[in-house]
N, C-alpha and C positions, 0 to 999 in steps of 0.2 A: 316775818311773823304774820300770821293770818288770824283774823277775828271774824267769826260768822255766827249766825243764829239759825237754828233749825225752824224757827217760827216764821221767818220771812227771808226773801232773797235780797241780795245787794241791789240797791236802787229802788226797791219796792217800798210801798207805804207800810208803815208799822200797823199791824192788825189792831182793830179797835179795842180788843181786850187789854192791850198794853198802854192804852191812852186814858185820859181823864173822861172820855166818852164811854169807856167800858169799865172793866174791873180795876184798871190802873195798877196792874201787877207788873213786875219787871219781866222782861223777855229772857228766855234762856240764851246764854251765850257760850260759845266754844272757841278756844284758841289753840294754835299749834305753831311750831317752828320758832320757839323762843331761842334767842341766842345762847350759846354756851356761856356758863357762868352767871346766868340770870339768878338774882337773889330773891326776887319776888315780883309781884305785879301791882299796878295801880290802874284803875279804870276811871276815865272821866267821859261821861256821855253829855255832850253839849249840842245845842241846836243853833248853828250859826245864822239861820235865816228866820228865827222866831220873830213875831211882830214887834216885840219890845227890844230886839237886839239879841246878841248871843245869850242863850239861856242854858244853864246847867241843870240837867235832869237827874244825874246820878253821879256820885263820887264814891269809889270803893278803893281802899288802899291796904297795904300790908297783906295782900293775898300771897300764900306760899308759892314758891317757885315750882312746886310739884302740882299745883292746880292746873286744870285744863279747861275750866269753864265755871259758869254759875248757873244754877237751875232757875227755872221759871218761879216767879213769886217769892223772891228772897224777902223774908220778913223785914219790916222797917225798924230794925234794931241797930244799936251801935256795933255789935259784934256780928260777924258773919259765921255761920256754922262751918267748921272745917278750917277756919282761920281767915282773918281779914277784918277790916273795920269800914263802916259806912259813915260818910260825912253828910253834911246838910246840902240839899239842893237849893236852887233859886226860889223854890216855894217856901223855903225856911224849914223844911222837914227833913228828917233823917231817912235815907234810902231813896228808892226810885220815886220819881214824880213824872208821870207820862205826859206827852204832848197833848 
């Protein structure tokens, strides 16, 4: 399975608009190559080298197996348009919390 973002390349810095120094909106994500029989997706975006230790920036679960990505700026609500649920990040808020 492959996870990418059209907003930045692998190993590159996350652009400022997706961080707390910018608009702090979630980056667009795309995935492909899910295994046969996939029932759905969950996404956990954590930062293993954050100053305070591993930091969770985003938790999304119950994404339909038919989904192929998430758009930029997913609203910080419990429900995700098109299916899915967002959990709380380590900032204590629902949805994306940028680095």
